[in-house]
C-alpha positions as CSV (number, residue, x, y, z in Angstrom):
1,X,-7.5,-18.0,-7.2
2,X,-5.1,-17.9,-10.2
3,X,-7.1,-15.1,-11.8
4,X,-7.0,-13.1,-8.6
5,X,-3.2,-13.7,-8.4
6,X,-2.8,-12.6,-12.0
7,X,-4.2,-9.1,-11.1
8,X,-2.2,-8.9,-7.9
9,X,1.1,-9.6,-9.7
10,X,0.0,-7.2,-12.4
11,X,-0.5,-4.4,-9.9
12,X,3.2,-4.7,-8.8
13,X,4.4,-4.5,-12.4
14,X,3.1,-1.0,-13.1
15,X,6.1,1.3,-12.6
16,X,4.4,4.4,-11.3
17,X,2.3,2.7,-8.6
18,X,4.6,1.4,-5.9
19,X,3.6,0.0,-2.5
20,X,2.1,3.1,-1.1
21,X,-0.2,3.7,-4.1
22,X,-1.1,0.0,-4.4
23,X,-2.2,0.0,-0.7
24,X,-4.3,3.1,-1.3
25,X,-6.0,1.4,-4.3
26,X,-6.7,-1.8,-2.3
27,X,-8.0,0.1,0.6
28,X,-10.4,1.8,-1.8
29,X,-11.5,-1.1,-4.0
30,X,-10.9,-4.1,-1.7
31,X,-9.1,-6.3,-4.3
32,X,-6.7,-6.1,-7.3
33,X,-9.2,-7.2,-9.9
34,X,-11.6,-4.4,-9.0
35,X,-8.8,-1.9,-9.4
36,X,-8.2,-2.9,-13.1
37,X,-12.0,-2.8,-13.8
38,X,-12.4,0.7,-12.4
39,X,-12.8,3.7,-14.8
40,X,-10.0,6.1,-15.3
41,X,-11.8,9.2,-13.9
42,X,-12.6,7.5,-10.6
43,X,-9.0,6.1,-10.3
44,X,-7.5,9.6,-10.8
45,X,-9.6,11.0,-8.0
46,X,-8.2,8.6,-5.4
47,X,-5.6,10.3,-3.1
48,X,-2.0,9.8,-4.3
49,X,-3.1,8.3,-7.6
50,X,-3.8,11.2,-10.0
51,X,-4.1,11.2,-13.8
52,X,-0.7,9.8,-14.7
53,X,-1.0,6.6,-12.5
54,X,-4.6,6.2,-13.7
55,X,-3.6,6.4,-17.3
56,X,-0.7,3.9,-16.8
57,X,-3.0,1.5,-15.0
58,X,-5.7,1.6,-17.7
59,X,-3.3,1.2,-20.6
60,X,-1.2,-1.6,-19.0
61,X,-1.6,-4.8,-20.9
62,X,1.4,-7.0,-20.1
63,X,-0.6,-9.8,-18.4
64,X,1.5,-12.4,-20.2
65,X,4.4,-11.5,-18.0
66,X,2.3,-12.0,-14.9
67,X,1.2,-15.4,-16.3
68,X,4.9,-16.4,-16.6
69,X,5.4,-15.5,-13.0
70,X,2.4,-17.7,-11.9
71,X,3.9,-20.6,-13.8
72,X,7.2,-20.2,-12.1
73,X,5.4,-19.9,-8.7
74,X,3.4,-23.1,-9.2
75,X,6.4,-25.0,-10.5
76,X,8.6,-24.1,-7.5
77,X,5.9,-24.3,-4.9
78,X,6.3,-20.7,-3.9
79,X,3.7,-19.0,-1.6
80,X,2.4,-15.6,-2.4
81,X,1.3,-13.2,0.3
82,X,-0.8,-10.2,-0.7
83,X,-1.5,-7.3,1.7
84,X,-5.1,-8.5,2.3
85,X,-4.1,-12.2,3.1
86,X,-4.3,-13.3,6.7
87,X,-0.9,-15.0,6.4
88,X,0.8,-11.8,5.2
89,X,3.2,-10.5,7.9
90,X,0.8,-8.3,9.8
91,X,3.5,-6.1,11.4
92,X,4.3,-4.8,7.9
93,X,0.8,-3.4,7.6
94,X,1.6,-0.9,10.3
95,X,4.4,0.6,8.1
96,X,3.5,3.3,5.7
97,X,5.0,1.5,2.7
98,X,4.3,-2.3,3.1
99,X,5.2,-4.5,0.2
100,X,2.1,-5.2,-1.9
101,X,3.0,-8.8,-2.6
102,X,5.5,-11.1,-1.1
103,X,7.0,-14.3,-2.5
104,X,7.8,-16.9,0.2
105,X,9.4,-20.3,0.3
106,X,9.4,-21.8,3.8
107,X,7.4,-23.3,6.6
108,X,7.6,-20.7,9.4
109,X,4.6,-18.5,10.2
110,X,5.6,-14.9,9.6
111,X,3.2,-13.7,12.3
112,X,5.0,-15.4,15.2
113,X,4.4,-13.8,18.6
114,X,8.0,-12.8,18.9
115,X,10.1,-11.7,15.9
116,X,13.6,-10.2,16.1
117,X,15.8,-8.8,13.4
118,X,19.5,-9.1,13.8
119,X,21.7,-7.0,11.4
120,X,25.3,-5.9,11.1
121,X,28.3,-5.3,8.9
122,X,29.7,-7.8,6.4
123,X,33.2,-7.2,7.7
124,X,32.6,-8.2,11.3
125,X,35.1,-8.6,14.1
126,X,35.5,-11.7,16.3
127,X,33.7,-9.6,19.0
128,X,30.7,-9.2,16.7
129,X,30.6,-12.9,15.9
130,X,30.8,-13.8,19.6
131,X,28.0,-11.4,20.6
132,X,25.7,-12.6,17.9
133,X,26.2,-16.3,18.7
134,X,25.8,-15.8,22.4
135,X,22.7,-13.7,22.0
136,X,21.0,-16.3,19.7
137,X,21.9,-19.1,22.1
138,X,20.2,-17.2,24.9
139,X,17.0,-17.0,22.8
140,X,16.8,-20.8,22.3
141,X,13.8,-21.2,24.7
142,X,12.1,-17.9,24.0
143,X,9.9,-19.0,21.1
144,X,11.3,-16.4,18.8
145,X,11.9,-16.1,15.0
146,X,15.1,-14.5,13.8
147,X,15.0,-12.3,10.7
148,X,18.0,-11.1,8.7
149,X,19.1,-10.3,5.2
150,X,21.2,-13.4,4.3
151,X,24.2,-11.2,3.6
152,X,27.8,-12.0,4.4
153,X,29.0,-11.3,7.9
154,X,26.6,-10.8,10.8
155,X,23.5,-11.8,8.8
156,X,24.9,-15.2,7.9
157,X,26.2,-15.7,11.5
158,X,22.7,-15.0,12.8
159,X,21.1,-17.4,10.4
160,X,23.6,-20.2,11.1
161,X,23.5,-19.8,14.9
162,X,19.7,-19.9,14.7
163,X,19.7,-23.2,12.8
164,X,22.3,-24.6,15.2
165,X,19.9,-23.9,18.1
166,X,16.8,-24.9,16.2
167,X,15.4,-21.4,16.2
168,X,13.4,-20.6,13.0
169,X,15.1,-18.0,10.9
170,X,13.8,-16.0,7.9
171,X,16.1,-14.5,5.2
172,X,14.8,-11.5,3.3
173,X,16.2,-11.2,-0.2
174,X,16.9,-8.3,-2.5
175,X,16.2,-10.3,-5.6
176,X,13.9,-13.0,-7.0
177,X,13.7,-16.5,-5.6
178,X,15.2,-17.9,-8.8
179,X,18.7,-16.9,-7.8
180,X,20.7,-16.4,-4.6
181,X,23.1,-13.7,-3.6
182,X,25.7,-14.3,-2.3
183,X,26.0,-17.6,-4.1
184,X,28.0,-19.2,-1.3
185,X,24.9,-19.2,0.9
186,X,23.0,-21.7,-1.2
187,X,23.4,-24.5,1.3
188,X,22.5,-22.2,4.2
189,X,19.4,-21.0,2.3
190,X,18.2,-24.5,1.6
191,X,18.6,-25.3,5.3
192,X,16.6,-22.2,6.2
193,X,13.7,-23.3,4.1
194,X,13.2,-26.3,6.3
195,X,13.4,-24.3,9.6
196,X,12.3,-20.8,8.6
197,X,12.1,-19.5,5.1
198,X,13.2,-17.1,2.3
199,X,11.1,-14.0,1.7
200,X,11.2,-11.4,-1.0
201,X,9.0,-8.8,-2.8
202,X,10.9,-9.2,-6.0
203,X,9.8,-11.3,-9.0
204,X,11.8,-13.9,-10.8
205,X,14.7,-12.7,-12.9
206,X,15.2,-9.7,-10.6
207,X,18.9,-9.3,-9.9
208,X,20.4,-8.1,-6.6
209,X,20.9,-4.5,-7.9
210,X,22.1,-1.9,-5.5
211,X,18.8,0.0,-5.3
212,X,17.0,-3.2,-4.2
213,X,18.7,-3.5,-0.9
214,X,17.1,-0.5,0.9
215,X,13.7,-2.0,-0.1
216,X,14.8,-5.3,1.3
217,X,16.0,-3.6,4.5
218,X,12.6,-2.1,5.2
219,X,11.0,-5.6,5.3
220,X,13.8,-6.7,7.7
221,X,13.0,-3.7,9.9
222,X,9.2,-3.8,9.6
223,X,8.4,-7.4,10.1
224,X,10.0,-7.7,13.6
225,X,9.2,-6.4,17.0
226,X,12.8,-5.3,17.6
227,X,16.0,-4.9,15.6
228,X,19.4,-5.5,17.1
229,X,22.4,-3.9,15.4
230,X,25.5,-5.9,16.3
231,X,28.3,-3.9,14.4
232,X,28.1,-1.2,11.8
233,X,30.0,1.8,10.5
234,X,28.2,5.2,10.4
235,X,27.2,4.6,6.8
236,X,25.9,1.4,5.2
237,X,22.9,-0.9,4.9
238,X,22.7,-1.7,8.6
239,X,22.2,2.0,9.4
240,X,19.5,2.3,6.8
241,X,17.7,-0.7,8.4
242,X,18.2,0.8,11.9
243,X,16.7,4.2,10.8
244,X,13.8,2.4,9.2
245,X,13.1,0.4,12.4
246,X,13.2,3.6,14.4
247,X,10.8,5.4,12.1
248,X,8.5,2.4,12.2
249,X,8.4,2.7,16.0
250,X,10.1,-0.6,16.5
251,X,12.3,-1.3,19.4
252,X,15.9,-0.7,18.4
253,X,19.0,-2.0,20.2
254,X,22.7,-1.4,19.4
255,X,25.7,-3.3,20.7
256,X,28.4,-0.9,22.1
257,X,32.0,-1.3,21.0
258,X,35.4,0.4,21.2
259,X,35.4,4.1,20.6
260,X,38.3,3.6,18.2
261,X,36.6,0.8,16.2
262,X,35.0,2.1,13.0
263,X,32.8,-1.1,12.9
264,X,31.1,0.1,16.1
265,X,30.8,3.8,15.2
266,X,27.3,3.4,13.8
267,X,26.1,1.6,16.9
268,X,27.6,4.2,19.2
269,X,25.9,7.0,17.1
270,X,22.5,5.3,17.4
271,X,22.9,5.0,21.2
272,X,24.2,8.6,21.5
273,X,21.1,9.9,19.5
274,X,18.8,8.0,21.9
275,X,17.4,6.1,18.9
276,X,18.6,2.7,20.2
277,X,18.7,1.0,23.6
278,X,22.3,0.1,24.7
279,X,22.4,-3.7,24.3
280,X,24.2,-4.9,27.4
281,X,23.4,-8.6,26.9
282,X,20.6,-11.1,26.2
283,X,19.1,-10.8,29.7
284,X,18.8,-7.1,29.3
285,X,17.2,-7.5,25.9
286,X,14.7,-10.1,27.2
287,X,13.8,-7.9,30.2
288,X,13.4,-4.8,28.1
289,X,11.1,-6.6,25.7
290,X,8.9,-7.7,28.7
291,X,9.2,-11.3,27.8
292,X,9.8,-12.4,31.4
293,X,6.4,-11.2,32.4
294,X,4.6,-12.6,29.3
295,X,4.7,-16.3,30.0
296,X,2.3,-18.2,27.7
297,X,-0.8,-19.5,29.6
298,X,-2.5,-22.7,28.3
299,X,-5.6,-21.8,26.4
300,X,-7.7,-24.2,28.7
301,X,-7.3,-21.7,31.5
302,X,-9.9,-19.5,29.7
303,X,-12.5,-21.9,31.0
304,X,-11.8,-20.7,34.5
305,X,-13.6,-17.5,33.7
306,X,-17.2,-18.4,33.2
307,X,-18.5,-14.9,33.7
308,X,-17.1,-13.5,30.4
309,X,-19.5,-11.5,28.3
310,X,-20.5,-12.7,24.8
311,X,-18.3,-10.0,23.3
312,X,-15.3,-11.1,25.4
313,X,-15.9,-14.7,24.3
314,X,-15.9,-13.7,20.7
315,X,-12.7,-11.8,21.0
316,X,-11.0,-14.8,22.7
317,X,-12.2,-17.2,20.1
318,X,-10.8,-14.9,17.3
319,X,-7.4,-14.7,19.1
320,X,-7.4,-18.5,19.5
321,X,-7.6,-18.8,15.7
322,X,-4.5,-16.6,15.1
323,X,-1.4,-16.0,17.1
324,X,-2.1,-12.3,17.1
325,X,-4.5,-9.8,15.5
326,X,-4.5,-6.0,14.9
327,X,-7.4,-4.0,16.4
328,X,-8.7,-3.1,12.9
329,X,-9.1,-6.8,12.0
330,X,-10.7,-7.6,15.4
331,X,-13.1,-4.7,14.8
332,X,-14.0,-6.0,11.4
333,X,-14.5,-9.6,12.5
334,X,-16.3,-9.1,15.8
335,X,-19.4,-7.6,14.4
336,X,-20.1,-5.2,17.2
337,X,-19.3,-1.5,17.9
338,X,-15.9,-0.1,18.5
339,X,-16.8,1.0,22.0
340,X,-18.0,-2.6,22.9
341,X,-14.8,-4.0,21.5
342,X,-12.7,-1.6,23.5
343,X,-14.6,-2.5,26.7
344,X,-14.2,-6.3,26.0
345,X,-10.5,-5.8,25.4
346,X,-10.0,-3.8,28.6
347,X,-11.8,-6.5,30.7
348,X,-9.8,-9.3,29.1
349,X,-6.5,-7.4,29.7
350,X,-7.5,-6.9,33.4
351,X,-8.2,-10.6,33.7
352,X,-4.7,-11.3,32.2
353,X,-6.3,-13.3,29.3
354,X,-4.9,-11.1,26.5
355,X,-2.1,-8.5,26.2
356,X,-1.3,-5.7,23.8
357,X,1.7,-5.6,21.4
358,X,3.3,-2.7,19.5
359,X,1.2,-1.5,16.6
360,X,-2.2,-2.1,18.3
361,X,-1.8,-5.8,18.0
362,X,-3.4,-8.2,20.6
363,X,-2.7,-11.8,21.5
364,X,-3.6,-14.5,24.1
365,X,-1.5,-14.7,27.2
């Protein structure tokens, strides 16, 4: 496992690759070690790779840096999540640029059935604080995980309110796990590790440089079913995250504010452009997400359907093992044809035993 992790970390250290190219290489070779063992000519022929990337990959020999990272990971009990791992946030795989490797310190499953990102300005108003706290309080019994960026302002309010109401909350960082920005959130971050977690794609010694925040924002947008923008100006990090959520085909909500308030101008623009639903309150959000109709049914009720086919039983068994699963993974693990799988899924949906989620994901009802 350590050797495999060594190659995984090494892949993320090669400057010219990046998440899109790493995904292409893993799709082609299956694992990181095989990528490094491939010959240069074959690598260059893979789409998006080319001669330059192939040359960099074959000449890269800084494995000692990757070894240092592994020592830090083991010493600090940090989990690593590679794009092929089952615990990797599966929603990110439906983005065109998923992080190749994530570093995680926490207890919360990152593939929870319901994931919501809450974002907003650092310079919030009393109105923004009130809306955020009331929204999270209303989600207390909805079995949701709250995601944000652990920044000052709305992010911190969302994390704190989540902890107050015992809702798991995950902070996505723009730096390595060996530091914390802003530093005044150290206590908050330690509390989140016990009821949520801290997540980043950045290695140790990576500082919170300006160009890291858009990369952080794409994780905030991509790992949730919906993103709610509380307050934001027309320009800023929250608008970047909102645009990413929209481009990832995630549900996007924006809280309306005063026409004369610059801190609401970004939200109003998103609503005006029909990119975001107008957020008119927690009940509206829950209803729009369809959560009222999707009450969880005890798994034992599956036994009330004795006439299920073998294919249907296999699908149900797989979905019992994980909270949700994408169609591609189901297809791979089931072992029967795509048409048989499609038929099994249809019958299970008609019997209200499973339901579909955005991004061709499926879960038990």
